C-alpha positions in Angstrom: 227.1 206.1 -10.0 228.1 204.5 -6.9 226.0 201.2 -7.0 228.0 200.7 -10.6 231.1 201.2 -8.9 230.8 198.6 -5.6 229.3 196.4 -8.0 232.4 196.5 -9.9 234.7 196.1 -7.0 233.1 192.9 -5.6 233.4 191.1 -9.6 236.9 192.4 -9.3 238.0 191.5 -5.8 236.2 187.8 -6.5 238.4 187.5 -9.3 241.5 188.1 -8.1 240.8 186.0 -5.1 240.0 182.8 -8.1 243.6 183.7 -9.2 245.5 183.9 -6.0 243.8 180.7 -4.1 240.5 179.0 -3.0 237.6 181.6 -1.3 239.7 180.8 2.6 236.2 182.2 4.7 233.0 181.0 3.6 229.6 180.0 4.9 229.9 176.3 6.7 226.6 175.2 6.0 224.0 176.8 4.7 224.3 179.5 2.4 221.0 180.8 2.6 218.9 182.3 6.1 215.3 183.3 6.4 213.6 186.6 7.9 211.8 186.4 10.9 209.0 188.7 10.1 207.8 188.2 13.7 209.8 190.3 15.3 211.2 193.7 15.5 215.0 192.4 15.3 216.1 188.8 13.8 219.4 187.7 15.5 220.9 185.1 12.4 224.1 183.4 13.1 226.1 182.5 10.2 228.6 180.0 10.9 232.0 180.2 9.4 234.8 177.6 7.5 238.2 179.3 7.9 240.5 177.9 5.1 244.0 178.0 5.8 243.6 180.9 7.8 243.5 181.5 11.4 240.3 183.9 13.0 243.2 186.5 14.5 244.7 186.9 11.5 240.9 187.5 10.0 239.8 191.3 10.1 235.6 192.2 9.1 234.9 195.7 8.0 232.1 195.7 10.9 229.4 197.0 11.6 227.7 197.3 8.0 228.4 194.8 5.1 229.7 196.1 2.1 226.5 195.5 -0.6 222.8 194.3 0.6 221.4 194.3 -3.0 218.1 192.6 -3.5 217.5 191.1 -7.0 218.7 194.7 -9.1 217.3 197.0 -6.1 219.7 198.4 -4.4 218.4 200.9 -1.9 219.9 202.5 1.9 217.3 200.9 3.9 218.4 197.6 2.5 222.1 198.6 4.1 221.2 200.5 7.1 218.6 197.1 8.1 221.7 194.7 8.6 224.7 195.1 11.0 227.1 192.3 12.2 230.2 191.7 14.8 232.5 188.4 13.7 233.3 186.0 16.8 236.4 184.0 17.0 234.8 180.4 19.5 233.0 178.9 17.6 233.9 181.3 14.6 231.3 182.8 13.3 229.6 186.0 12.0 225.9 187.2 14.6 224.0 189.2 12.1 221.3 191.6 13.0 218.5 191.7 10.9 215.8 194.6 11.0 212.9 193.5 9.1 210.9 196.8 9.0 214.2 198.3 6.7 214.3 195.2 4.6 210.7 195.0 3.8 210.9 193.9 0.2 210.4 190.5 0.0 212.3 188.2 -2.2 215.9 187.3 -2.0 218.7 189.6 -0.5 222.4 189.2 -1.7 225.0 190.1 1.4 228.7 190.7 0.9 230.9 191.5 3.9 234.2 192.3 2.7 237.0 191.1 5.3 241.1 191.2 5.3 243.8 188.7 6.2 246.1 190.7 7.9 249.0 188.7 7.2 248.9 189.0 3.6 246.6 192.4 3.8 244.1 190.6 1.0 241.0 191.0 0.9 237.9 188.8 0.2 234.2 188.9 0.9 232.0 186.5 2.5 228.7 185.5 0.6 225.5 184.6 1.4 221.5 185.2 1.0 219.1 186.0 3.2 215.2 185.5 2.3 212.7 187.3 3.1 209.1 185.3 2.4 206.0 187.0 0.8 202.9 187.3 3.0 199.8 186.8 1.6 197.2 188.8 2.5 192.5 187.9 2.8 190.0 189.6 4.1 185.9 188.3 4.1 183.2 191.5 2.6 182.5 194.2 5.0 179.0 194.4 5.8 177.5 197.8 7.5 173.7 198.0 8.0 171.5 200.7 9.1 168.7 198.9 12.0 166.5 201.1 12.8 168.4 204.5 14.1 172.2 202.8 14.5 174.6 202.0 12.1 175.4 198.2 12.7 179.4 197.5 10.5 181.9 194.4 11.3 185.3 195.0 11.7 188.0 195.0 8.7 189.4 191.0 9.6 192.7 190.9 7.8 194.2 187.8 7.6 197.8 186.3 6.5 196.4 182.9 4.8 200.2 181.8 3.3 201.4 180.8 6.3 204.7 181.6 5.8 205.3 185.8 6.1 204.0 188.5 8.3 202.7 191.7 7.6 203.0 195.2 9.1 199.8 197.2 7.6 199.9 200.8 8.7 197.9 203.8 6.7 194.8 202.0 5.1 193.3 204.5 2.6 189.9 205.3 2.9 187.9 202.9 0.7 186.5 204.3 -2.8 182.3 204.8 -2.0 180.2 206.0 -5.1 177.8 208.7 -4.8 180.0 210.2 -2.0 180.7 213.8 -3.7 183.0 214.9 -1.1 184.9 213.7 2.6 185.5 209.9 3.3 182.7 207.3 4.3 184.7 205.1 6.0 188.3 206.0 7.7 190.3 203.3 9.9 192.9 203.8 13.1 196.5 204.9 11.3 198.7 202.9 14.2 200.2 199.9 12.6 198.9 196.3 13.1 201.4 193.3 12.7 199.8 190.1 11.4 201.6 186.8 12.4 202.3 184.0 9.1 198.7 182.1 9.3 197.2 185.0 12.1 194.2 187.7 11.1 193.7 191.0 13.1 190.4 193.0 13.5 191.0 196.2 12.1 188.4 198.7 13.8 186.8 201.6 11.5 184.9 204.8 12.1 181.3 205.7 10.0 180.9 209.3 9.0 176.5 209.6 9.8 176.4 212.8 7.9 177.9 211.5 5.0 176.5 207.8 5.3 173.0 209.9 4.6 173.9 211.0 1.7 173.9 207.0 -0.2 171.2 206.0 -1.9 168.6 203.5 -0.3 169.4 200.0 -1.0 172.9 198.5 -1.5 175.7 200.3 -2.0 179.6 198.4 -3.6 182.6 200.1 -1.9 186.3 198.9 -2.9 190.0 199.3 -1.0 193.1 198.2 -1.9 196.1 197.7 0.1 199.0 197.6 -0.7 201.9 197.0 0.8 206.0 196.2 1.0 206.4 192.3 1.7 203.8 191.9 0.3 203.0 188.4 -2.9 199.8 190.9 -4.1 198.4 194.1 -3.3 194.3 193.5 -1.9 191.1 194.0 -3.0 188.8 194.9 0.0 185.0 194.5 -0.8 182.4 197.0 1.6 178.8 196.2 1.3 176.5 199.3 2.6 173.1 198.7 3.1 171.0 202.2 3.7 167.6 201.6 4.9 165.0 203.8 6.2 164.6 204.0 9.6 161.6 202.0 10.9 159.9 205.5 12.3 158.7 206.3 9.1 155.6 203.1 9.2 153.9 205.1 11.7 154.0 208.1 10.2 152.6 206.4 6.8 149.9 204.3 9.5 149.0 208.0 11.2 148.2 209.9 7.3 146.8 206.8 6.2 143.7 207.2 8.8 142.8 210.9 7.6 143.1 209.2 4.1 140.2 206.7 4.7 139.6 203.1 3.7 140.8 202.4 0.5 144.8 204.8 1.1 145.3 202.9 4.4 144.8 199.2 2.8 146.8 200.9 0.0 149.2 202.0 2.3 149.6 198.5 4.6 150.3 196.6 1.6 153.4 198.9 0.9 154.1 198.7 4.5 153.7 194.8 4.6 156.0 194.6 1.3 158.9 197.1 3.0 158.8 195.4 6.1 159.8 192.1 4.3 162.2 193.4 2.3 163.7 195.2 5.3 163.0 191.4 7.3 165.4 190.0 4.2 167.8 192.2 3.9 168.2 191.6 8.3 168.5 187.5 7.6 171.3 188.3 4.5 173.7 190.5 7.1 173.2 187.8 9.9 174.1 185.1 7.6 177.3 186.6 7.1 178.2 188.5 10.0 178.0 184.4 11.7 179.1 182.9 8.9 182.4 185.1 7.8 185.2 183.3 9.6 184.4 179.7 8.9 187.0 178.7 6.4 185.2 175.9 5.0 184.7 176.4 0.6 181.8 173.9 0.2 179.8 175.3 3.7 180.4 178.5 2.5 179.5 178.1 -1.6 175.4 177.1 0.4 175.9 180.2 2.1 176.0 181.9 -1.0 173.4 180.3 -2.8 171.0 181.1 0.3 172.0 184.3 0.5 172.1 185.2 -3.8 168.6 183.4 -3.8 167.6 185.7 -1.4 169.1 188.5 -3.1 167.0 187.6 -6.9 164.1 187.9 -4.5 164.4 191.1 -3.4 165.2 192.5 -6.5 162.4 190.8 -8.8 160.1 192.5 -6.3 160.4 195.7 -8.2 157.2 196.8 -9.6 154.8 194.4 -8.5 151.5 194.3 -6.8 153.0 195.1 -2.9 150.6 192.6 -1.4 152.1 189.7 -3.8 155.1 191.3 -3.5 155.4 191.2 0.7 153.5 186.8 0.4 156.4 186.1 -2.1 159.6 187.8 -0.6 157.8 186.5 3.0 158.1 182.8 1.5 161.7 183.7 0.3 163.0 184.7 3.6 161.5 182.0 5.5 162.5 179.6 2.6 166.5 181.0 2.9 166.1 181.2 6.9 165.3 177.0 7.0 168.0 176.4 4.7 170.2 178.3 6.4 169.0 176.4 10.1 169.6 173.1 8.5 172.7 173.8 6.8 174.6 175.9 10.2 172.9 172.2 12.5 174.3 169.8 9.6 178.0 172.0 9.5 178.1 171.9 13.3 177.4 168.3 13.4 179.8 167.2 10.4 182.8 170.0 12.3 182.2 168.4 15.6 182.6 164.7 14.1 185.7 165.5 12.3 186.8 167.1 16.1 186.2 163.8 17.9 187.9 161.5 14.7 191.3 164.1 15.4 190.8 163.6 19.1 190.7 159.6 18.4 193.4 159.4 15.9 195.5 161.8 17.5 195.5 159.2 21.1 196.6 156.5 18.6 199.6 158.3 17.1 201.0 159.7 20.2 200.6 156.7 22.3 203.5 156.8 24.5 203.8 152.5 24.9 205.1 152.6 21.0 208.5 151.7 20.5 211.0 154.2 19.7 211.5 152.6 15.8 207.7 153.3 15.4 207.1 156.5 17.0 210.0 157.4 14.4 208.2 156.1 11.7 204.8 157.7 12.3 206.4 161.3 11.7 204.8 161.8 8.6 201.4 161.0 9.5 201.8 162.8 12.8 202.7 166.1 11.3 199.6 165.8 8.5 197.5 164.9 12.0 198.9 168.7 13.1 197.8 170.3 9.9 193.9 168.8 10.3 193.6 170.4 13.8 194.9 173.7 12.0 191.8 173.5 9.6 189.4 172.2 12.1 190.2 175.0 14.4 189.4 177.1 11.4 186.3 175.7 10.9 187.6 174.1 7.7 186.0 170.0 8.3 186.1 169.4 4.3 190.4 169.8 4.9 190.4 168.6 7.9 188.4 165.2 6.6 191.2 164.8 3.9 193.9 165.9 5.8 193.2 162.9 9.0 192.2 160.7 5.9 195.7 161.1 4.5 196.9 161.4 8.2 195.3 157.5 8.6 196.8 156.4 5.5 199.8 157.4 6.3 200.6 155.8 9.5 199.3 152.3 8.3 201.5 152.4 5.2 204.4 153.1 8.2 203.1 150.1 10.2 203.0 148.5 7.5 206.5 148.9 6.3 207.5 148.8 9.8 206.8 145.0 10.1 207.7 144.6 7.0 211.1 145.7 7.3 211.0 144.0 11.1 210.0 140.3 9.1 212.4 140.8 7.0 215.0 141.3 9.8 213.7 138.0 12.5 213.6 135.6 8.7 217.6 137.2 8.2 219.0 136.2 11.4 
């Protein structure tokens, strides 16, 4: 009821203002302002345009706004998240905004009530604040048993939208099939802040006792991150590998000595197969760990193909003769290792080539011998060049190369346009 009454009051007062004259106080220039989510408190200055009124006759109902709405939503947190003060020289309003309270993405409609003391009339200074939505992404988290130890990646959260940061807190434990009671994976509950385009590793803790309940082989788990300020919830994938400790092989060999040559021969084949399977799993884990921070889509596609082929080889040996299965799996592992090595070498060479190309083009575009008119025309090309650098820094030569080519094309077009303009001016004079 309070929200409806406030909205009705705004409408009535606005109608009265239209009947008695033009709005006397309005923003001078922009009417929409972005909220900086990278700071705890954001200060926003709204310049004022005074029409037929002196600042000394103007009285704002400081320090809180009359109303704050995000779409159809009005929340006390929004109201508490804004305070302001008015200053005469030059006329402006200083907003103190708390992004942690204005935590829903979207456009906030803000009304500041004022009174003209000379006439007693009231009105509203109206403008909008925009909180951009953050976009989160995360690579698959791999957890594996190696010997008698558990090895795990950290959860790496990336903000990929580049327009808004996000404060992440209270991550839920992932849902793991086969776990009857308790949480296999837990996270530190301290909030972390991720800047626009930035990333933040999140440490995790694994319960060893619960881990032993998992079946041998791979178990997949998921976790959904839902936070205010996110464009969409994030689904994080987990790959958990439960492998027997390598000490079991010693016991099998000793027991085989007592069972005779035939039994020893069979167990040797079985051991060789299990070792081949472990080697294949370890290679998948090593490749995943090294490549998880590389952004390049073509490289990731090739890596996924190598891993997929090796996993198919692992799954395809079920029920086969142990000796034949071990040989086939060792061959598949060697093939995958060679393919990955060649891919890695080619990728690193390509990345370094494009980095060298960036520095060559940067040296040309930032040449201080250029006249200012030429440098001004190269602004678009230099902006594209900086985008290319960001992608190369993220190990993405595919997009980096495209942006370098775009920057080169822009620079050539800008120089040709300038020369054409200069020729026309010379001919004219």
